[in-house]
C-alpha positions in Angstrom: -14.3 -3.8 -9.7 -10.3 -2.6 -9.9 -11.4 0.3 -8.0 -12.2 -2.2 -5.0 -8.9 -4.1 -5.7 -6.8 -0.9 -5.1 -8.9 -0.1 -1.5 -8.2 -4.1 -0.9 -4.2 -3.4 -1.3 -4.8 -0.1 0.5 -6.5 -1.5 3.4 -3.2 -4.6 3.7 -1.0 -2.1 3.5 -2.3 -0.8 6.7 -2.6 -4.0 8.2 1.2 -4.1 7.1 2.2 -1.0 8.7 0.7 -1.5 11.9 1.9 -4.9 12.4 5.2 -3.7 11.8 4.6 -1.1 14.3 3.1 -4.1 16.9 6.0 -6.3 16.1 8.9 -3.8 16.5 7.4 -2.8 20.0 7.4 -6.8 20.8 11.1 -6.8 19.9 12.1 -3.5 21.9 9.9 -4.9 24.9 12.5 -8.2 24.6 16.0 -8.0 26.4 19.0 -8.1 23.1 16.1 -7.9 20.3 17.1 -4.8 19.3 17.8 -5.3 15.6 15.2 -7.3 15.4 12.9 -4.9 16.2 14.9 -2.9 13.3 14.1 -5.2 10.7 10.6 -5.3 11.7 10.0 -2.0 11.6 12.0 -1.5 8.0 10.6 -4.3 6.2 7.4 -4.2 7.6 7.5 -0.6 6.4 8.7 -0.7 3.3 6.0 -3.5 2.5 3.4 -1.4 3.1 4.9 1.4 1.2 5.2 -0.9 -1.1 1.4 -2.4 -1.2 0.2 1.6 -0.6 1.7 2.0 -4.1 0.3 -0.3 -6.1 -3.3 0.8 -4.6 -2.3 4.1 -6.3 -1.4 3.0 -9.1 -4.3 0.9 -9.8 -6.2 4.5 -9.2 -3.8 6.0 -11.4 -4.8 3.9 -14.5 -8.5 3.8 -14.5 -8.6 7.6 -13.5 -6.4 7.7 -17.2 -8.6 5.5 -18.8 -11.5 7.0 -17.4 -9.7 10.3 -19.2 -9.3 8.8 -22.3 -12.5 7.6 -22.6 -14.4 10.8 -22.5 -12.1 12.3 -24.8 -12.7 9.6 -27.0 -16.1 10.0 -26.7 -16.0 13.8 -27.3 -13.7 13.6 -30.7 -16.3 10.4 -32.0 -18.8 12.3 -34.1 
């Protein structure tokens, strides 16, 4: 179940990243909207990076739990 949540966060990160790129291109094509293109690019990029980081953090915590469980089972008599 947590691995599914991590994948959802990763998919959301890709969607937000692609949305930021598309929004940036649209704003650049419009006259006098350069500042909005920069803002959308940076905010969208940081949001996508944050979502990807959450996904990786979930995976790391699940790996730590798995390794801890394996060590605990080996230490049991």
